[in-house]
C-alpha positions in Angstrom: 33.6 -54.5 -90.1 36.0 -55.8 -87.5 33.1 -56.9 -85.2 31.6 -58.9 -88.0 34.8 -60.7 -88.7 35.2 -61.4 -85.0 31.7 -62.8 -84.8 32.4 -65.1 -87.8 35.7 -66.2 -86.1 33.8 -66.9 -82.9 31.2 -69.0 -84.7 34.0 -71.0 -86.5 35.8 -71.6 -83.2 32.6 -72.8 -81.6 32.0 -75.2 -84.4 35.6 -76.5 -84.2 35.2 -77.0 -80.4 31.9 -78.9 -81.0 33.6 -81.2 -83.5 36.6 -81.8 -81.2 34.2 -82.8 -78.4 32.4 -85.2 -80.7 35.7 -86.7 -81.7 36.8 -87.1 -78.1 33.4 -88.7 -77.2 33.8 -91.1 -80.1 37.3 -92.1 -79.0 36.1 -92.6 -75.4 33.3 -94.9 -76.5 35.5 -96.9 -78.8 38.3 -97.2 -76.3 35.9 -98.5 -73.6 35.1 -101.6 -75.7 37.3 -104.5 -76.7 35.5 -104.9 -80.0 37.2 -103.6 -83.1 36.5 -100.1 -84.1 34.6 -101.3 -87.2 33.7 -104.8 -88.0 35.4 -106.0 -91.1 32.1 -107.3 -92.7 30.4 -103.9 -92.3 30.1 -101.7 -95.3 32.1 -98.4 -94.9 30.9 -95.1 -96.0 33.4 -93.5 -98.5 33.3 -90.2 -96.6 34.6 -91.4 -93.2 38.2 -90.4 -92.4 40.4 -92.2 -89.9 43.6 -91.2 -88.3 46.5 -93.4 -87.1 45.0 -94.0 -83.7 41.7 -95.1 -85.4 43.6 -97.5 -87.7 45.6 -99.0 -84.9 42.5 -99.6 -82.8 40.5 -100.9 -85.7 43.1 -103.4 -86.8 44.4 -104.0 -83.3 48.0 -103.3 -84.4 50.9 -101.2 -83.0 53.1 -98.5 -84.5 55.5 -100.9 -86.1 52.8 -102.8 -87.9 51.2 -99.6 -89.1 54.6 -98.3 -90.4 55.0 -101.6 -92.2 51.6 -101.4 -93.8 52.3 -97.9 -95.0 55.8 -98.7 -96.3 54.5 -101.7 -98.2 51.8 -99.5 -99.6 49.0 -101.7 -98.3 47.5 -98.6 -96.6 47.5 -95.3 -98.5 47.8 -92.3 -96.1 46.7 -88.8 -97.1 48.1 -85.7 -95.4 45.7 -83.4 -93.6 47.3 -80.6 -91.7 50.5 -82.6 -91.5 48.7 -85.6 -90.1 48.2 -89.0 -91.8 44.6 -89.8 -92.4 43.0 -92.7 -94.3 39.7 -93.2 -96.1 37.8 -95.9 -94.3 36.6 -97.7 -97.5 40.2 -97.9 -98.8 41.4 -99.4 -95.5 38.7 -102.1 -95.6 39.4 -102.8 -99.3 43.1 -103.1 -98.5 42.4 -105.6 -95.7 40.1 -107.7 -97.9 42.5 -107.5 -100.8 45.7 -108.4 -98.9 44.3 -111.6 -97.5 45.5 -110.6 -94.1 48.7 -108.9 -93.1 
């Protein structure tokens, strides 16, 4: 019984590690280019989730501007494990709808 639970836990941890490595690889690739994280004219998939670092890189803004966008409710953050995350399609809609910041 305990061995089965440990095996399940090990599988879960291996999957988490694989996902973390993918995230690290994605950030390394996106940081090595001067292009925005996602071109504004590209259609976003509704399932993509971005964190604060992704938003700042995508919009080429700093902490202060990000705080302003959240305070003015231009961007709608969701909490995931105590961390602000955003739905990519909502961010793109907010950019298009605000006519610029």
